[in-house]
C-alpha positions as YAML, in Angstrom:
chain: A
units: angstrom
residues:
- id: 1
  name: UNK
  ca: [-62.00, 96.01, -158.04]
- id: 2
  name: UNK
  ca: [-62.91, 94.64, -161.38]
- id: 3
  name: UNK
  ca: [-61.51, 97.83, -163.16]
- id: 4
  name: UNK
  ca: [-58.33, 98.24, -161.11]
- id: 5
  name: UNK
  ca: [-57.79, 94.40, -161.93]
- id: 6
  name: UNK
  ca: [-58.16, 94.80, -165.72]
- id: 7
  name: UNK
  ca: [-55.75, 97.97, -165.39]
- id: 8
  name: UNK
  ca: [-53.14, 96.00, -163.83]
- id: 9
  name: UNK
  ca: [-53.48, 93.25, -166.41]
- id: 10
  name: UNK
  ca: [-52.99, 95.84, -169.32]
- id: 11
  name: UNK
  ca: [-50.14, 97.40, -167.65]
- id: 12
  name: UNK
  ca: [-48.27, 94.06, -167.40]
- id: 13
  name: UNK
  ca: [-49.34, 92.87, -170.96]
- id: 14
  name: UNK
  ca: [-47.91, 96.44, -172.20]
- id: 15
  name: UNK
  ca: [-44.61, 95.67, -170.46]
- id: 16
  name: UNK
  ca: [-44.15, 92.43, -171.60]
- id: 17
  name: UNK
  ca: [-45.11, 93.49, -175.18]
- id: 18
  name: UNK
  ca: [-42.15, 96.01, -175.13]
- id: 19
  name: UNK
  ca: [-39.68, 93.32, -173.38]
- id: 20
  name: UNK
  ca: [-40.58, 90.93, -176.18]
- id: 21
  name: UNK
  ca: [-40.58, 93.63, -179.04]
- id: 22
  name: UNK
  ca: [-36.96, 94.88, -177.82]
- id: 23
  name: UNK
  ca: [-35.66, 90.97, -178.15]
- id: 24
  name: UNK
  ca: [-37.09, 90.32, -181.55]
- id: 25
  name: UNK
  ca: [-35.66, 93.79, -182.69]
- id: 26
  name: UNK
  ca: [-32.23, 92.78, -181.58]
- id: 27
  name: UNK
  ca: [-32.53, 89.49, -183.38]
- id: 28
  name: UNK
  ca: [-33.01, 91.42, -186.42]
- id: 29
  name: UNK
  ca: [-30.31, 93.76, -186.22]
- id: 30
  name: UNK
  ca: [-26.63, 93.29, -187.24]
- id: 31
  name: UNK
  ca: [-23.70, 95.66, -186.27]
- id: 32
  name: UNK
  ca: [-20.27, 96.03, -187.11]
- id: 33
  name: UNK
  ca: [-17.44, 98.32, -188.44]
- id: 34
  name: UNK
  ca: [-16.01, 98.56, -192.10]
- id: 35
  name: UNK
  ca: [-13.13, 100.21, -193.73]
- id: 36
  name: UNK
  ca: [-13.66, 102.38, -196.83]
- id: 37
  name: UNK
  ca: [-14.09, 100.39, -200.03]
- id: 38
  name: UNK
  ca: [-15.47, 97.17, -197.96]
- id: 39
  name: UNK
  ca: [-18.89, 95.59, -198.73]
- id: 40
  name: UNK
  ca: [-21.67, 94.96, -196.72]
- id: 41
  name: UNK
  ca: [-24.10, 91.90, -197.61]
- id: 42
  name: UNK
  ca: [-27.52, 91.27, -196.28]
- id: 43
  name: UNK
  ca: [-27.79, 88.35, -194.29]
- id: 44
  name: UNK
  ca: [-30.94, 87.41, -196.04]
- id: 45
  name: UNK
  ca: [-33.39, 88.83, -198.49]
- id: 46
  name: UNK
  ca: [-32.39, 91.66, -200.63]
- id: 47
  name: UNK
  ca: [-31.28, 95.20, -199.76]
- id: 48
  name: UNK
  ca: [-34.90, 96.21, -199.77]
- id: 49
  name: UNK
  ca: [-35.64, 94.21, -196.82]
- id: 50
  name: UNK
  ca: [-33.06, 96.04, -194.65]
- id: 51
  name: UNK
  ca: [-32.33, 99.32, -193.47]
- id: 52
  name: UNK
  ca: [-28.73, 100.57, -193.01]
- id: 53
  name: UNK
  ca: [-27.13, 103.10, -190.88]
- id: 54
  name: UNK
  ca: [-23.54, 104.12, -190.96]
- id: 55
  name: UNK
  ca: [-21.47, 106.57, -188.84]
- id: 56
  name: UNK
  ca: [-17.90, 107.50, -188.87]
- id: 57
  name: UNK
  ca: [-15.46, 105.55, -186.30]
- id: 58
  name: UNK
  ca: [-11.94, 106.85, -187.33]
- id: 59
  name: UNK
  ca: [-11.40, 109.76, -189.30]
- id: 60
  name: UNK
  ca: [-8.14, 111.61, -189.18]
- id: 61
  name: UNK
  ca: [-4.97, 110.98, -187.24]
- id: 62
  name: UNK
  ca: [-2.84, 112.71, -184.81]
- id: 63
  name: UNK
  ca: [0.58, 114.32, -185.55]
- id: 64
  name: UNK
  ca: [2.24, 115.35, -182.38]
- id: 65
  name: UNK
  ca: [4.08, 118.53, -182.48]
- id: 66
  name: UNK
  ca: [2.52, 119.43, -185.73]
- id: 67
  name: UNK
  ca: [-0.71, 120.69, -184.82]
- id: 68
  name: UNK
  ca: [-0.18, 124.28, -185.94]
- id: 69
  name: UNK
  ca: [-0.56, 123.34, -189.46]
- id: 70
  name: UNK
  ca: [-2.93, 120.40, -189.70]
- id: 71
  name: UNK
  ca: [-6.25, 120.69, -191.13]
- id: 72
  name: UNK
  ca: [-9.41, 118.21, -191.59]
- id: 73
  name: UNK
  ca: [-10.71, 119.46, -194.55]
- id: 74
  name: UNK
  ca: [-13.88, 116.79, -195.10]
- id: 75
  name: UNK
  ca: [-15.17, 113.65, -194.21]
- id: 76
  name: UNK
  ca: [-17.40, 111.58, -195.96]
- id: 77
  name: UNK
  ca: [-19.36, 108.46, -194.51]
- id: 78
  name: UNK
  ca: [-22.14, 106.68, -196.55]
- id: 79
  name: UNK
  ca: [-22.82, 103.45, -198.62]
- id: 80
  name: UNK
  ca: [-23.62, 102.83, -202.53]
- id: 81
  name: UNK
  ca: [-25.68, 100.33, -203.28]
- id: 82
  name: UNK
  ca: [-23.82, 97.76, -205.52]
- id: 83
  name: UNK
  ca: [-26.63, 95.28, -206.43]
- id: 84
  name: UNK
  ca: [-29.73, 93.98, -204.80]
- id: 85
  name: UNK
  ca: [-27.54, 92.22, -201.88]
- id: 86
  name: UNK
  ca: [-24.41, 94.21, -201.27]
- id: 87
  name: UNK
  ca: [-23.66, 97.79, -200.26]
- id: 88
  name: UNK
  ca: [-20.20, 99.42, -200.68]
- id: 89
  name: UNK
  ca: [-18.98, 101.71, -197.74]
- id: 90
  name: UNK
  ca: [-17.37, 105.13, -198.52]
- id: 91
  name: UNK
  ca: [-15.73, 106.25, -195.19]
- id: 92
  name: UNK
  ca: [-12.85, 108.53, -195.84]
- id: 93
  name: UNK
  ca: [-11.39, 111.97, -194.93]
- id: 94
  name: UNK
  ca: [-9.32, 114.87, -196.55]
- id: 95
  name: UNK
  ca: [-6.54, 116.02, -194.58]
- id: 96
  name: UNK
  ca: [-4.09, 118.69, -195.40]
- id: 97
  name: UNK
  ca: [-0.73, 117.88, -193.27]
- id: 98
  name: UNK
  ca: [0.88, 121.25, -194.21]
- id: 99
  name: UNK
  ca: [0.03, 124.53, -194.30]
- id: 100
  name: UNK
  ca: [1.04, 125.28, -198.08]
- id: 101
  name: UNK
  ca: [-0.33, 122.16, -199.77]
- id: 102
  name: UNK
  ca: [-3.25, 120.73, -200.87]
- id: 103
  name: UNK
  ca: [-5.48, 118.10, -198.87]
- id: 104
  name: UNK
  ca: [-4.75, 114.27, -199.31]
- id: 105
  name: UNK
  ca: [-7.86, 111.62, -199.03]
- id: 106
  name: UNK
  ca: [-7.05, 108.75, -196.78]
- id: 107
  name: UNK
  ca: [-9.28, 105.84, -195.92]
- id: 108
  name: UNK
  ca: [-11.23, 105.87, -192.60]
- id: 109
  name: UNK
  ca: [-13.49, 103.39, -191.08]
- id: 110
  name: UNK
  ca: [-17.19, 103.44, -190.24]
- id: 111
  name: UNK
  ca: [-19.62, 101.52, -187.53]
- id: 112
  name: UNK
  ca: [-22.80, 100.27, -189.40]
- id: 113
  name: UNK
  ca: [-26.06, 98.95, -188.13]
- id: 114
  name: UNK
  ca: [-28.37, 96.76, -190.28]
- id: 115
  name: UNK
  ca: [-32.04, 96.32, -189.32]
- id: 116
  name: UNK
  ca: [-34.48, 94.11, -191.03]
- id: 117
  name: UNK
  ca: [-37.69, 95.83, -191.73]
...
């Protein structure tokens, strides 16, 4: 009986620990969207105290009736550290709207997630 009780107690303790850890993680995270060239500043501390992840949100556009000649050539989505408190977002794509022309760079948008270390 005592072994079963201690296992139940450990199981409940594990569940509460996971729930509490998830709540504290959410409090130490920030999310948002940023356009190409925007700056993201850390809420506290420096960039060394945070981890950032960016992912493409809007890259390219639809041109109805002209799909045969369009080409999405490349997209870039990353951040560049500007100083000890700020990153700059690079979110852009190169689109070739006509089959006989070079591609043109356009600004896009990105999602970001900041997590405190």
